[in-house]
C-alpha positions in Angstrom: 11.0 9.1 -39.4 12.4 7.1 -36.5 10.3 4.2 -35.1 10.9 5.8 -31.7 9.7 9.3 -32.6 6.2 8.7 -31.1 7.8 8.7 -27.7 8.6 12.4 -27.8 5.1 13.2 -29.0 3.7 11.1 -26.2 5.8 12.9 -23.6 4.7 16.2 -25.0 1.1 15.2 -24.5 1.8 14.1 -20.9 3.4 17.5 -20.2 0.5 19.4 -21.7 -2.0 17.5 -19.5 0.1 18.2 -16.3 0.5 14.5 -15.9 4.3 14.5 -16.2 6.2 12.8 -13.3 9.8 12.9 -12.2 11.8 11.7 -9.2 12.5 14.0 -6.3 15.8 13.2 -4.6 15.7 13.0 -0.8 18.8 13.1 1.3 19.5 11.7 4.8 17.8 9.1 6.8 14.0 8.5 6.4 11.9 10.4 8.9 9.4 13.1 9.6 11.9 15.7 8.4 14.0 15.2 5.3 16.1 17.1 2.8 14.5 17.5 -0.6 16.9 18.8 -3.2 19.0 20.3 -0.5 16.1 22.0 1.3 14.8 20.8 4.7 11.1 19.9 4.5 8.4 18.3 6.6 7.7 14.9 5.1 4.1 14.1 4.5 4.7 12.0 1.4 6.1 8.8 3.0 4.3 5.5 3.7 6.6 4.9 6.7 3.6 5.1 9.0 5.4 4.0 12.2 8.7 5.8 11.4 10.6 2.6 11.4 12.6 3.0 8.1 15.0 5.2 10.0 14.9 3.3 13.3 18.4 2.3 14.6 17.2 -1.2 15.4 16.2 -2.0 11.8 19.4 -0.5 10.5 21.5 -2.6 12.9 19.6 -5.8 12.1 20.2 -5.1 8.4 23.9 -4.5 8.9 24.3 -7.6 11.0 22.5 -9.8 8.4 24.7 -8.3 5.6 27.9 -9.1 7.5 26.8 -12.6 8.2 25.1 -13.5 4.8 26.3 -11.0 2.3 24.5 -8.3 0.4 22.3 -10.5 -1.8 20.5 -13.8 -1.8 22.2 -14.6 -5.2 19.4 -16.9 -6.5 15.8 -18.0 -6.3 14.8 -19.6 -3.1 14.1 -22.9 -4.7 17.7 -23.0 -6.0 20.4 -21.3 -3.9 18.8 -18.2 -2.5 16.9 -19.6 0.6 18.3 -18.6 4.0 16.9 -19.6 7.5 16.3 -15.9 8.0 13.6 -16.0 5.2 11.7 -18.7 7.0 12.1 -16.8 10.3 10.4 -13.8 8.7 7.6 -15.8 7.2 6.9 -17.4 10.6 6.9 -13.9 12.2 4.4 -12.7 9.6 2.1 -15.7 10.1 2.2 -15.0 13.9 1.3 -11.4 13.4 -1.5 -12.2 11.0 -2.6 -15.3 13.0 -2.5 -17.5 9.9 -1.1 -21.0 9.5 1.7 -19.9 7.2 3.2 -17.1 5.0 5.4 -16.7 2.0 7.7 -13.7 1.3 8.2 -12.2 -2.2 10.8 -9.7 -3.3 8.2 -7.0 -3.7 4.6 -6.4 -3.0 3.9 -5.9 -6.7 5.5 -9.3 -7.4 3.4 -10.9 -4.6 0.1 -9.8 -6.3 1.1 -10.7 -9.8 2.4 -14.1 -8.8 -0.5 -14.9 -6.4 -3.3 -13.9 -8.7 -1.9 -15.7 -11.7 -1.3 -18.8 -9.6 -4.9 -18.9 -8.2 -6.9 -18.3 -11.3 -6.6 -18.7 -15.1 -8.6 -18.5 -18.3 -11.4 -20.6 -17.1 -11.9 -18.5 -14.0 -13.4 -15.2 -12.9 -12.1 -12.2 -10.9 -14.3 -9.7 -9.3 -12.4 -6.6 -8.5 -13.0 -3.2 -6.8 -12.7 -0.4 -9.3 -10.2 1.4 -7.1 -7.8 -1.5 -6.6 -4.0 -0.9 -6.7 -2.2 -1.3 -10.1 -0.6 -4.5 -8.9 -4.0 -6.1 -8.4 -5.2 -4.8 -11.7 -2.2 -6.0 -13.6 -2.1 -9.4 -11.9 -5.8 -9.8 -12.8 -5.1 -9.1 -16.4 -2.1 -11.3 -16.6 -3.9 -14.2 -15.1 -6.1 -14.6 -18.3 -9.2 -14.8 -16.2 -12.4 -13.0 -16.9 -12.2 -9.7 -15.0 -15.3 -7.9 -13.8 -14.9 -4.6 -11.9 -17.5 -3.5 -9.4 -18.0 0.2 -8.4 -15.8 1.1 -5.5 -17.1 -0.5 -2.3 -20.5 -1.3 -3.9 -21.6 -4.6 -2.4 -25.0 -4.5 -4.1 -23.3 -4.4 -7.5 -20.8 -7.1 -6.5 -23.7 -9.4 -5.5 -25.4 -8.8 -8.8 -22.2 -9.6 -10.7 -21.7 -12.8 -8.7 -25.3 -13.9 -9.2 -25.0 -13.4 -12.9 -21.5 -14.8 -13.6 -20.4 -17.1 -10.8 -21.9 -20.2 -12.5 -20.1 -19.3 -15.8 -16.6 -19.7 -14.3 -14.7 -22.6 -12.7 -13.1 -20.6 -9.8 -14.0 -17.1 -8.6 -11.6 -14.7 -6.8 -12.7 -11.4 -5.2 -9.7 -9.0 -5.0 -9.7 -5.8 -3.1 -7.4 -3.4 -1.3 -7.8 -3.4 2.5 -6.9 0.3 2.8 -7.2 2.2 -0.5 -3.9 4.0 -0.9 -5.1 7.0 -2.9 -8.3 7.6 -0.8 -7.6 6.3 2.7 -10.9 4.5 3.1 -11.3 0.8 4.0 -12.9 -2.1 2.1 -16.2 -3.5 3.6 -14.4 -6.7 4.7 -17.3 -8.4 6.6 -19.7 -8.0 3.7 -17.0 -9.2 1.3 -16.5 -12.3 3.4 -20.2 -13.0 3.4 -20.4 -12.8 -0.4 -17.3 -14.9 -0.8 -18.8 -17.7 1.4 -22.2 -17.4 -0.3 -20.9 -17.7 -3.8 -18.0 -20.1 -3.1 -15.4 -17.5 -4.0 -11.8 -17.0 -2.8 -11.0 -13.5 -1.3 -7.7 -11.8 -1.6 -7.2 -8.6 0.5 -4.2 -6.4 -0.3 -3.2 -5.1 3.2 -0.2 -3.1 2.1 -1.3 0.1 3.9 -3.1 -1.7 6.8 -0.3 -3.9 8.2 1.3 -2.4 11.3 -1.4 0.4 11.4 -4.9 -1.1 11.8 -6.3 -3.4 14.4 -5.7 -3.9 18.2 -2.5 -5.7 17.4 -1.4 -3.8 14.3 -2.0 -6.8 12.2 -4.0 -4.9 9.6 -7.5 -4.8 8.1 -8.5 -8.3 9.1 -7.5 -7.5 12.7 -9.4 -4.2 12.5 -12.6 -6.0 11.5 -12.0 -9.0 13.8 -12.3 -11.4 10.9 -9.2 -13.5 11.5 -11.2 -16.7 11.9 -12.6 -16.5 8.4 -11.0 -18.1 5.3 -9.2 -15.5 3.1 -5.8 -14.7 1.6 -3.9 -11.7 3.0 -1.3 -10.0 0.9 0.9 -7.1 2.1 4.2 -5.3 1.9 7.3 -5.0 4.1 8.1 -1.6 2.6 5.5 0.7 4.3 4.8 0.5 8.1 7.5 -2.2 8.4 10.2 0.0 7.0 11.9 -2.5 4.7 11.3 -4.0 1.3 9.4 -6.9 -0.1 5.9 -8.4 -0.1 4.2 -11.4 1.5 1.1 -13.5 1.4 -0.4 -15.0 4.6 -3.0 -17.7 4.5 -3.7 -21.4 5.2 -0.8 -23.8 5.0 -2.2 -25.4 1.8 -2.5 -22.0 0.0 1.1 -21.1 0.9 2.4 -24.5 -0.1 0.5 -24.2 -3.4 2.1 -20.7 -4.1 5.6 -22.1 -3.5 4.9 -24.5 -6.3 2.9 -22.3 -8.7 3.6 -18.5 -8.2 6.0 -17.6 -11.0 7.1 -14.3 -9.4 8.4 -16.3 -6.4 9.8 -19.4 -8.2 11.7 -17.4 -10.8 12.9 -14.4 -8.8 15.9 -13.9 -6.6 15.1 -14.1 -2.9 14.8 -11.1 -0.7 18.2 -9.7 0.4 19.4 -10.7 3.9 19.4 -7.0 4.9 15.7 -6.4 3.9 14.7 -9.7 5.5 16.3 -9.0 8.8 15.0 -5.4 8.9 11.4 -6.5 8.3 11.7 -9.2 11.0 12.9 -6.5 13.5 10.1 -4.2 12.5 7.4 -6.9 13.2 9.0 -7.4 16.7 8.6 -3.6 17.3 5.0 -3.6 16.1 4.2 -6.3 18.6 6.2 -4.8 21.5 5.4 -1.1 21.1 1.7 -0.4 20.5 2.3 3.2 21.6 3.7 3.9 18.2 0.4 3.0 16.6 -1.5 4.9 19.2 0.5 8.0 18.5 -0.1 7.7 14.8 -3.9 7.6 15.4 -3.7 10.5 17.8 -2.1 12.5 14.9 -4.7 11.3 12.5 -7.6 12.4 14.6 -6.1 15.8 15.3 -5.1 16.5 11.7 -8.4 15.3 10.3 -10.3 17.7 12.5 -8.1 20.7 11.7 -8.1 20.0 7.9 -11.9 19.6 7.9 -12.3 23.0 9.6 -9.9 24.7 7.2 -11.5 23.2 4.1 -15.0 24.0 5.2 -14.1 27.7 5.0 -12.2 27.5 1.6 -14.9 26.1 -0.7 -14.7 29.2 -2.9 -11.1 28.3 -3.7 -12.2 24.9 -5.1 -10.0 23.1 -2.6 -11.6 20.2 -0.8 -13.4 18.4 0.5 -11.4 16.0 2.6 -12.1 12.5 1.3 -13.5 10.0 3.8 -10.6 8.2 5.6 -10.2 5.6 8.3 -6.4 5.4 7.9 -3.3 7.7 8.2 -3.9 8.6 4.5 -5.8 11.9 4.2 -6.6 13.2 0.7 -7.9 16.7 -0.3 -9.9 16.8 -3.5 -8.8 19.4 -6.1 -10.3 20.8 -9.2 -7.7 19.6 -11.7 -4.1 18.4 -12.3 -2.8 21.9 -12.8 -4.1 22.9 -9.3 -2.5 19.8 -7.8 0.9 20.6 -9.4 0.8 24.2 -8.4 -0.3 23.6 -4.8 2.2 20.9 -4.3 5.0 23.2 -5.6 3.9 26.0 -3.3 3.8 23.8 -0.3 7.3 22.6 -1.0 8.4 26.2 -1.1 6.8 26.6 2.3 8.8 23.6 3.6 6.0 21.0 3.4 6.4 18.0 1.2 3.4 15.9 0.2 2.1 14.1 -2.9 0.2 15.8 -5.6 -1.6 12.9 -7.2 -3.2 13.2 -10.6 -4.8 11.1 -13.3 -4.2 8.5 -14.6 -3.2 7.2 -11.1 -6.5 8.4 -9.7 -9.7 9.5 -11.4 -9.6 13.0 -9.9 -6.6 15.1 -8.7 -5.8 15.5 -5.0 -3.2 16.3 -2.4 -2.3 13.1 -0.6 -1.1 13.5 3.0 0.4 10.5 4.9 1.1 10.6 8.6 3.9 9.1 10.6 4.0 8.2 14.3 7.2 10.3 14.5 5.6 13.5 13.4 5.2 16.1 16.1 2.2 18.3 16.8 4.0 21.3 15.5 4.6 19.6 12.2 0.8 19.1 11.8 0.1 22.7 12.7 2.7 23.9 10.2 1.0 21.8 7.5 -2.4 23.3 8.3 -1.1 26.9 8.5 0.7 26.5 5.1 -2.4 25.0 3.5 -4.7 27.7 4.9 -2.4 30.4 3.7 -2.3 29.1 0.2 -6.1 28.6 0.0 -6.9 32.1 1.3 
């Protein structure tokens, strides 16, 4: 028997549980309408909330940077990979986030792994929301710190954990998503900040799905809750509302300087490409200059949320729903099981609507995940609702 034969058996188990995943090739420029395996579909599966990934200004910025600096950074930024463009982007992020400084990583996943492992170690403690993104969970494990999960959004439970365990660790770090990507709800940031201050804990907020979307300036979850004057660490990505690739951390100057010297996923990784760096910088300028994009996104969110709630309230006998609570452009419909998610997702694709059928182990319960873009049109939202209502009849 081959030492690799267990892989085939494991894949068979994944298939049987309806957990099997495979890529779905898209063609053409990113947008509200794309081609999926040669068929035009409405795109409700993208995290491109502001529709900037296909924006001509980002494309031109990326092309110009490539012509000037080449296709790659060629090395880590502490060796030969640093370009003035990298620093320009970091300053733009710090300005948007209203922090003293920022540091850019080559991906959001690397940002979380490197930051958490730099801030805490085996003598320390991490207190983490049970619904945190995989990058936060993996970063917490890799740090070697004691990891204590609290039930999703439960501040009473978190307080109890801090009361019992804070004195047993050297440093404490609370980690949470700002917007929970598979549910659409927000963390209770004001309460988290109060607990962090009371128990002398650091607080790291992953704002991957909040940046560009939430707040009066589009600066994210901290902007939404008006907590910019409080001490915390903000992490985020350049690959969602900012339409590019990469991750960042925004915080005090001392925190950022420390990460430059201690975050292994920054020190030992090739710097972000000139194209991605320039595109992200152009996107931040658009976020600051065009609030109407964000306003349009929220108009869509309000309309679709109302329509879906109405449809699902009439379809309870089909075991579709409810709509999960959401204060973001992520709207999720609860389903009975993984098989239903797979079947509904496939039927919607046949109807020309592309969205994500999310199943365990990514989430505890199966769901349809709908993500909105500012560049969607009202007729796109109506078509989604009509197709869903027809399938649930």
